[in-house]
C-alpha positions in Angstrom: 291.6 258.1 62.1 291.9 257.3 58.4 292.2 253.6 59.1 288.9 253.8 61.1 287.2 255.6 58.3 288.4 252.9 55.8 287.0 250.1 58.1 283.7 251.9 58.4 283.6 252.2 54.6 284.3 248.5 54.2 281.6 247.6 56.8 279.1 249.9 55.0 280.0 248.3 51.6 279.5 244.8 52.9 276.3 245.6 54.8 274.6 247.1 51.8 275.5 244.0 49.7 274.1 241.7 52.3 270.9 243.8 52.5 270.2 244.5 48.8 271.9 242.0 46.5 270.7 238.4 45.9 272.2 236.1 48.5 274.5 238.9 49.6 277.1 238.2 46.8 276.6 241.4 44.8 279.1 244.2 44.2 277.2 247.3 45.1 279.4 250.3 46.0 282.4 248.5 44.3 283.3 251.9 42.8 284.3 253.1 46.3 287.1 250.6 46.5 289.2 253.2 44.6 289.3 255.2 47.8 290.4 252.3 50.0 294.0 251.5 50.6 295.2 248.0 49.7 296.7 246.3 52.7 299.2 243.5 52.6 299.8 241.6 55.8 301.6 238.3 56.4 299.9 235.4 58.1 301.2 234.9 61.6 299.0 232.2 63.1 297.2 229.9 60.7 296.4 227.0 63.1 292.9 228.1 63.9 292.3 230.2 60.8 290.7 227.6 58.6 288.4 226.2 61.4 287.3 229.7 62.3 286.4 230.5 58.7 284.6 227.1 58.2 282.6 227.5 61.5 281.7 231.0 60.7 280.6 230.1 57.2 278.4 227.2 58.4 276.8 229.4 61.2 276.1 232.3 58.8 274.8 229.9 56.2 272.4 228.3 58.7 271.1 231.7 59.8 270.6 232.9 56.3 268.7 229.7 55.3 266.5 229.5 58.4 265.6 233.2 58.5 265.8 234.0 54.8 263.8 231.1 53.6 262.1 229.0 56.2 260.9 231.8 58.5 260.1 234.0 55.4 257.8 231.4 54.0 256.1 230.8 57.4 255.7 234.6 57.8 254.0 234.8 54.4 251.5 232.1 55.3 250.9 233.5 58.8 250.1 237.0 57.5 247.5 235.5 55.1 245.9 233.6 58.0 245.7 236.7 60.2 244.4 238.8 57.3 241.7 236.2 56.5 240.6 236.3 60.2 240.5 240.1 60.2 238.2 240.0 57.2 235.9 237.7 59.2 236.1 234.9 56.6 237.7 232.3 58.9 236.7 233.0 62.5 236.8 229.8 64.5 233.9 229.6 66.9 235.7 227.0 69.1 238.4 229.4 70.1 239.1 231.9 67.3 242.2 233.9 66.9 243.1 237.4 67.8 242.7 239.5 64.6 245.3 241.9 66.0 247.7 239.0 66.6 251.3 239.7 65.5 252.8 236.8 63.5 255.0 234.6 65.7 257.5 234.5 62.8 258.2 238.2 63.2 259.8 237.5 66.6 262.9 235.6 65.6 263.9 234.2 69.0 260.4 233.1 69.9 259.9 231.5 66.5 263.1 229.6 66.6 262.4 228.4 70.1 259.0 227.1 69.2 260.2 225.4 66.0 263.2 223.9 67.8 261.0 222.4 70.6 258.9 220.6 68.0 261.5 219.7 65.3 264.8 219.7 67.2 267.9 220.6 65.2 266.3 219.5 61.9 264.4 222.7 61.7 267.6 224.6 60.7 268.1 222.6 57.5 264.6 221.6 56.7 264.3 221.2 52.9 268.0 221.9 52.4 268.6 218.8 50.3 265.9 220.0 47.8 267.3 223.5 47.9 270.7 222.2 46.9 269.2 220.1 44.1 267.1 223.1 42.9 270.1 225.5 42.7 272.3 222.9 41.0 269.6 222.2 38.4 268.8 225.8 37.8 272.5 226.8 37.5 273.3 223.9 35.2 270.4 224.7 32.8 271.3 228.4 32.8 274.9 227.6 32.0 273.9 225.2 29.2 271.6 227.8 27.7 274.2 230.5 28.0 276.8 228.3 26.3 274.6 227.3 23.4 271.5 229.4 22.6 272.2 232.6 24.5 275.9 232.9 23.9 276.2 236.7 24.0 276.7 237.9 27.6 273.8 240.3 27.5 271.4 237.3 26.8 272.4 235.6 30.0 269.4 237.1 32.0 267.1 235.4 29.6 268.8 232.0 30.2 268.5 232.6 34.0 264.7 233.3 33.7 264.1 230.2 31.5 266.1 228.0 33.8 264.0 229.3 36.8 260.8 228.4 34.9 262.2 225.0 33.9 262.8 223.9 37.5 259.8 225.7 39.0 258.3 222.5 40.4 261.5 221.8 42.3 261.1 225.2 43.9 257.6 224.2 44.8 258.7 221.0 46.5 261.4 223.1 48.3 258.8 225.6 49.6 256.4 222.8 50.6 259.0 220.8 52.4 260.1 224.0 54.3 256.6 225.0 55.5 255.3 221.5 56.2 255.4 220.4 59.8 255.6 216.7 58.8 258.9 215.1 59.6 260.3 213.2 56.6 263.4 211.2 56.1 266.0 212.3 53.6 265.3 209.5 51.1 261.5 209.6 51.4 261.1 212.5 48.9 260.1 211.7 45.3 259.6 214.1 42.4 256.7 213.9 40.0 255.9 216.2 37.1 252.3 217.6 36.7 251.7 219.6 33.6 248.7 221.6 34.9 250.7 222.5 38.1 253.7 223.6 36.0 251.4 225.8 33.9 250.1 227.4 37.1 253.7 228.1 38.3 254.8 229.4 34.9 253.9 233.1 35.3 254.8 233.6 38.9 258.1 231.8 38.4 259.0 233.8 35.3 258.1 237.0 37.1 260.2 236.2 40.1 263.1 235.0 37.9 262.9 238.3 35.9 263.1 240.3 39.1 266.1 238.3 40.3 267.8 238.7 37.0 267.3 242.5 37.1 268.6 242.6 40.7 271.7 240.5 39.7 272.4 242.8 36.8 272.2 245.9 39.0 274.4 244.3 41.7 277.1 242.8 39.5 280.5 244.4 39.4 281.2 247.0 36.7 284.1 246.8 34.2 287.3 248.2 35.5 287.3 250.8 32.8 284.0 252.2 34.1 285.6 252.8 37.5 288.8 254.3 36.4 290.4 256.8 38.8 290.5 259.2 35.8 286.8 259.7 36.1 285.7 262.5 38.5 285.4 261.1 42.1 282.0 262.8 42.6 280.5 261.1 39.6 281.8 257.7 40.7 280.3 258.1 44.2 277.0 259.5 42.7 276.7 256.5 40.4 277.5 254.0 43.2 274.8 255.5 45.4 272.3 255.5 42.6 273.0 251.8 41.8 272.6 250.9 45.5 269.4 252.8 45.8 268.0 251.1 42.6 268.9 247.7 44.1 267.1 248.4 47.3 264.0 249.6 45.5 264.0 246.6 43.2 264.3 244.1 46.1 261.7 245.9 48.3 259.1 246.9 45.7 259.5 244.3 43.0 261.1 241.1 44.2 259.4 240.9 47.6 255.7 241.0 46.4 256.5 238.5 43.6 258.2 236.2 46.2 255.0 236.4 48.3 252.8 235.5 45.4 255.0 232.5 44.5 255.2 231.2 48.1 251.4 231.4 48.5 250.8 229.6 45.2 253.3 226.9 46.0 251.9 226.3 49.5 248.3 226.2 48.2 249.1 223.0 46.4 249.6 221.2 49.7 246.9 218.9 51.0 244.3 220.9 53.1 244.9 218.6 56.1 248.7 219.0 55.9 250.0 220.6 59.1 252.2 223.6 58.5 254.8 225.4 60.6 252.3 228.3 61.1 251.9 228.4 64.8 248.8 229.7 66.6 249.2 231.1 70.1 245.6 230.8 70.9 245.4 227.1 69.9 249.0 226.4 71.0 249.5 224.2 67.9 250.5 224.3 64.3 247.8 225.1 61.7 246.8 222.9 58.7 246.7 224.3 55.2 242.9 224.3 55.1 242.7 227.0 57.9 245.1 229.3 56.0 243.6 229.2 52.5 239.9 229.4 51.7 239.0 226.0 50.4 237.2 227.3 47.4 240.4 229.1 46.2 243.0 226.4 46.3 245.3 226.1 44.5 245.7 229.8 44.1 246.1 231.4 40.7 248.6 234.1 40.1 245.9 236.8 39.9 244.4 235.8 43.3 247.8 235.4 44.9 248.8 238.9 43.6 245.9 240.4 45.5 247.2 238.8 48.7 250.7 240.3 48.4 249.8 243.4 50.5 252.1 246.1 51.7 251.9 244.8 55.3 253.3 241.4 54.3 256.1 242.9 52.3 257.0 245.2 55.2 257.0 242.2 57.6 259.3 240.3 55.2 261.5 243.4 54.9 261.8 243.6 58.7 262.8 239.9 58.9 265.3 240.4 56.1 266.9 243.4 58.0 267.1 241.3 61.2 268.8 238.5 59.3 271.2 240.9 57.7 272.1 242.5 61.1 272.8 239.1 62.6 274.9 238.1 59.6 276.8 241.4 59.7 277.5 241.0 63.5 278.8 237.5 63.0 280.9 238.5 60.0 282.4 241.5 62.0 283.2 239.1 64.9 284.9 236.7 62.5 286.8 239.5 60.9 288.1 240.7 64.2 289.2 237.2 65.2 291.0 236.7 61.9 292.7 240.1 62.3 294.1 238.9 65.6 295.5 235.8 63.9 297.4 237.6 61.1 
């Protein structure tokens, strides 16, 4: 019975980190490890161990990328399209759309089925090469700033925010490539700097970077001295729960609206005739940018984008995030059980 309780505690610990911390790599509830026994088991069958771990990592990474980025961006644009129609600002007399229409991207299986039929297997890694370049550039700049100008560890969040702002145009290209329905070859992408565009991205990128820095700070592991067994167990648990609650609130009420703003601003820089991955059931086709954004408002400013980050969109994104986390947790649990049978 105790062993089952410890496994439930581990699953809860991992689930919360997947749900609340950035990219699921946080260390929320790490204080509760004091109450877990440390197991030591010898490997018995290592033949299939590495392939199982690699396959699981690739599958989980694909799901996190497709649902956590591609579908999240599409859902943000589709919610804006439906809201615009509900206000009566973009009713199409040739067919119109149902103002009560539920975004296709809320239905994970249907969304992936539609996207797969039109884009084959490429939909699962759309824009991935730009994502890798973006994260490498941002991490490198943050590390350089942290090693030179912001050497004290408590200045590292400032380096993270500045690095996010510095490569904001790369993030824009990543989002645009992810939501565009146009098929492009890997080597066909070129980068060009636009000062006016970068100035438009400055505030939303800094705001999102600040929210991510706060979330990383909340989710990072505490010093071992802060989780000493000498401290009363009730205070350790209380602090762990408070830290987890704070991370969930930060992700849901701070990071999510800012991410919506940034996605809308980045997508509004696309050509109005560019076809997106926003699918219309009534037209049975993907919609161009011009039907999503009012033409007189593009590209969006941060102030106008902020007004579009409504609670309904954030709740839809939270729903998608929870679905992604549940799928990831199910796959991780299955992998854990398979590995347990091998050792």
